N, C-alpha and C positions, 0 to 999 in steps of 0.2 A: 304489585305481583299478586297472582292466587297465589294459595297456598304456599305462606313462606316459610312453612313448617309440616311434617306431615301429618296429613286430617288426621281425627281423632273421631270416632262416633260408632255405632252401633247400625246391621245393618240384618236384612226381617229372614235370608236364606236357611242360615244355618237349621232355624228353628222355626220355622213355618214353609219354609219353600215357597211353590208358586202363590201358596194360599192366606198368605196373610190378609189381614182385615183393619180396619181402621182401631176398634175397640184395642186393638192388638199394640199397634202402632203406638197408639195415643197411652196405651198405661207404659211400656218401653219410655217413649218421652218423658214421663213424670218421673220416673224411678230415676233420668240420668239427669234431669234438672235437678230432683233433690242430693241426690248422691252423689255425681260422677264429676257435674259440670264444673265445678272451684278446683278439679283437677284435668280438666283441659279437654274434658270429650264432650261433644258440639252437634254433629252429625247424627241424625235419624232419616236410612233408608229405607226406600220400602224396593223391595228387591222384583225379580222378573213375574209376566204376568198378572200386573196387578189388573189389568183391561180382562182378565175373563173370566167372568161371571159364574165357571165349573169348576176353579181351580181347587182339590179339596188337600195336596199333599207337597209331596217333593217331584212328584211324575209331574210331564209335562202333557197335555193333552194333542196328539198330534189334530193341528187342524182343527182348533178348534175356535169356535166362534169371539171375536173379540168385539170391544168395546169400541168404537172409533167416532168422529162428526164427517160431516158432509163435506171434510177436505181431506181425508183421507189419515189423520190423525189423534194415534189412539186414548181411549179417555179412560178412566176408571170403572169399572165395571159396580152401579152403583148399589148391588145386593152385597158387595163386600165393604164398601167407603161412601154409605149414605149420605152423606156433607155435601157429593158430589154433585146431588142431581141438582135438577134444571142448568146445568151445560156452566157448572161453575168449576168442574174440574177438581184437580187437588187445592185451589185456591182456598179454602176452609182448613183442611188440615194444616197446609202451609202455616197459616197464619195463627192456627192453635200451637204448632210446635214455636215459631218466631215467636210469640207470648211469654212462654217458658224462657227464652234467650238465648234458644237452640238456633239449631239450622235443616234445615229437608232435605230429603236428595230420595228419586226415583231411579229405578234401574232402563232401560231401552235397549232393545237387540239393534243391531245394524240394519240401516235398508227402511223399507216401508211395509205395512201388512197385504200379502198377496191381494186380499179382497177389496184391499182399493186400487189395486191397479186393474183387477177384474170387474169392477165397475167405471172404470173410466173415470174415477171425480176427479175434480180440477185438482191443483194445485191454490192453494190460501197466497195471497198477493202475486202471482204468475195467473198468466195468458196459458201457460202449460196443463197438461195432464197426470198425472200419476202412472199409466200405462206405459206414454212417454219417457219416465225415468227410470223405470222400473228394468232389473235387470234378472228374466226369470232360470237365466243360467247360474246364477249366486245366488248359494241357499244354502244356509247353514246347515252343517251335516248332524244336528243334534234336536234341532227345533225348527219345524218346518214352515212360523209361523208369519218368514218373510223373504222376502227380494231384496237382495240386495241395490242396488241402483249402478246407474249407467255414469259414473262418473266424469265421462269428458264429457259429457251433454251440461248447459246449465241448467235444466229442469232439474236435475238432482240437487246444483247449490240450494235450488230455490226450494225442491224439498224440506232438505236436512235445514235453510235459513225459517218454515214455517215451524217448524215441529218445538226450535228454539226459543223462535217469538211464543208460543205459545206456553212454554216453560217458563220465561221469563215471568208472562202476565198471572202464573201461579204462584209465583214466588221462590221457584226452585232453587235452591244452594249448590244442588250436587250431583252429577248425571254420571251414573256408571254405565257405558256403552258396551254391550255384550259381540261376542262368534266376531272378534276383529283383532285382539290384541297378537295373537300367534298366527294370524292370515295372511302376514305377508308373501311377497312381494303382491298379490292382488288386492288387496285390501290398502294399498300403504296411500293411493288417492283420497281412499272414504275416509280416511282418517283427517285427513289434511281438510276435506270439506265439513266435516262433523265441530272441527276444532276451529275452520271460520265462522260457522254459524254461533255456534258457541261466543266467539267473540266479539260479533257484532250484536248480540241480542239483548245489548242493553242493560243485564246482570252479571255479575261475578259470579260463575258459576265452577266451579271443580268438576273438570273431565279425569274421569278413570277408565281407564281400557282392560278391559275382559276375554276370555278368560286366558291364561299365559297355558307353556311359560311363550313368552315376551321373545323374539332373537338377540340376541346379546349384539350382533352384529348391525342391529340398526335403533343403537339405544340414545344416538342423538339426534333420529327422525322424532323417536318418541319423547326425548327433552323437549322438543319444538314445539309439539304438535299435544301435548298432554301433560297432565299434570301427575297422574298414574299410572301404572301397568301392570299386568300382572308379570311374574316371574315365574310361575308355578301352574299347574291346574291346581282347581279345586283343594283346598289342603282342608284336610278335616286330621278329628283325634286319633292318629298310629303314631306311633316313635318312629320309621322307618321315615314316613313325611316328613316328618323334622326333624332325622338324623340328615336326609338327603338338602335339606334345606341348609347348612352350612357350606356347599359346595355352594347352592346358585346365592348364597348371602357372600362369600368371598368375591365371585366373578360379577355381580352389581355396585357392591358397595360404592365403589367410585364413582358411579354415576348418582346419588341420593344429594340433592340441594334444595336452596330454594326456587318454589317453584315444580320441581320434578322428584318425583318420590317411585323407586324399584318397591312394588308389592308384594311382598309374602302371601297376601288373601288371606280373608279370618281369624279371629281368634278362636275357635273353636273353645269356649270356655262354659262353664255351667251345664245350665239345661236344656238339649239339643235336639233336634226333631222333633219336636212336641206334637206335630200331625201325627205322625205313627204311634208315637208312645210320648205319655206325658209325663212318664215316672225317668224317661233315658236323661243321663249325666254322662259329661263326658267323660270317655276315659283315658284322658291321660294324669298320671299320677301327680301328687301336689311336686312333685321333683322337675315332672318334664311341663309342669307349668310354669313355672319360673324359670326353667330354660327358657322355651319359649317366650315368653315377655322380656327376657332377658335379651334374648337373639336379634329380635325385631324391635326392642329401643337401643342397640347397641347399631345396627345399621341404619340407624331410621328409616323403619318401613313405616307404610300407615296403618292407627292402629283402627281396625273395625271389631267392634266385641259381636261374636253370630249367637250365643247364649238368649234365652228368656230371662231376662235381667231381673225380674220381676221377682224370680226364683234363684237369686243368686244366696249362697250360704256367706258364712261371714269369713272362710280363706276367700273364695271366687273376687268376695268385695274389697278385700285388703292386695290384691295384687292389681285391683283397677283403681288403687286410691292410694298406692306409693308413691306422692309424691318425688321424691328422691329421684326414685327410677323413670321414672316419667318424665322428667329433667333433663333426661340424657337424650330426648329425641329434641331439644331446642337448644340444649347449652353447648352442645358437642358437635364434631366435626372431622370430617377423613375418617373416620374409622373404619378399621380393618384387623384382620387378622396377624396378630406376631407369629402365631404356631399353630400347625391343624395336623393332625395325628387321627390313628383311630380309636384310640383311647381316650383322646385329650385334645381340648383344645382354647388356646385363647385368644380373645380379643381387647384392642386399646383405641379408647376414642379420644384425642385431646378435646379441654375445655374452650371454646371461643373467649373465654375473658384470660385464658392464658395461665388462670387460676388451680394447675392441675392437671388430673385425666383422669378418665374413666377405665376400669380394666377388669375386664370380665374371664372367669375360669370354669371351664365346661368338663364337667365327666362323662362322656361319650358311650365308657363302656360299662359291662352288667357288673361289676365289683364297687366295692365301698372302697374308694381311696384319695390319695392327698394329691393337690393337684399346684403346681408351682411356677413360681415363672420368675426366672434372676435378675438381678440387676442391672449386668451387662443384657440382655434380651429389654429389659427396659432404657435400657440405658440412663440408667438412675444410678449417681452415688450417692451413697451414706445413706440416712434413716429416714423412711417416712414416715406418715402420718394415713392408716387406711380406717376408711370407713367402710363397715360392707353392709348395702344398702337393703338387703331384703329382712335381716336380722336387726340392724341397728349401732351393729357395736363398734365400737371403737379401738386402735391396736395402734402401738407403734413398733414398725419392726423394724428390722436391718434391709439393708437392699433390696433381697427377694422379698416375695408376698405367695401365701398360698392358704389351701384350704382345703379340709378335707369333706370329699363330696360323695354321696350316697350316689348310685347308679343314674346316670340319666340328669343328674342334679346341676344346680347353678350359682352359682357365687359374684355378686357384682362389686368395684371397689369405688369409691373415690377416694383417690389417693393426692397427698401434697407433699412436697417434703417437711420437713420438720422446721425450717426456716420460714416456713408460707403458711401462718396455721391460719 
């Protein structure tokens, strides 16, 4: 099964928007291979409009001229991805990333390029044509590059089959499909066609659906047809967005499991928005960054770094290389909040091996305070051994566990009973 644990990697959107180029992708891949790979980070994902030669920042260029092959399939813009010359597509870039021991991913929009339909291009491997599969009444509200497809027609499946065959030839390991996760009910069938095309392309490819919020009532459908799906709209470095994620995490956490992971979006850490301001840094405080990493790990969300990693400072690197915190993603199950309030929150996650549990304490308020959880709340009797994973501090406590936390800060403990050392 694909994505047995939550995928971990880097995505180019937060730092480079639609304008990332090959050199920037490779410098981040090399950084990941050198500094992060031993901790489970492995995916390097090129985000939106890699087929546009004119992209310069986070803004989309309406009706941009997109590079495509003779079958209406988008291909990389050679001025930004020079290794794509000669019809090689993303294969050389993927090969280079694979040689680093990493995996390669791309972003796509649902549907096909408008221009492919206008030009009546043939569908590769089919006797049909792009204009017959295109649905001109199905257009993304925020990016007009594409038409959705007439999913009741065989040509729609044939077109999706053709692009995933191309991605398999390129060596793609991860596809983030956009303008689809929150578009129920009219995109329900399109999700199925995309997933079916992925499944028969001959290569294991993680399928991620964006943007959110995906409808909670569609959880079972999403779990059947995708490996990740966004539970929120674009997440940026604002406390109000992080505070709101606690409610989303509580609703979605029961749906996290091998092969299917609710996605809280990228981690806006470090150097962001590099096209607009190369000096820009995340607006999250260190406390808020700890809270974000703790919540994402406790709910077992996919972890996708958003910043330019080569500019990471020591603190950012320490967040991304704390193996004990990251292990929560792989070694826990059935995480859920045991107390949720306006000022604080407490989450618990049993370890899969039965050897203790993880306990996260969050100060959601604006004042420094002590957050405590009682032995009754933990259904725990007798003293416990508690290791706080951010600080590495070990302590023996009575039944209750507490932490004094700054505003918006978090502590996370590995708890074992005194007789289970």
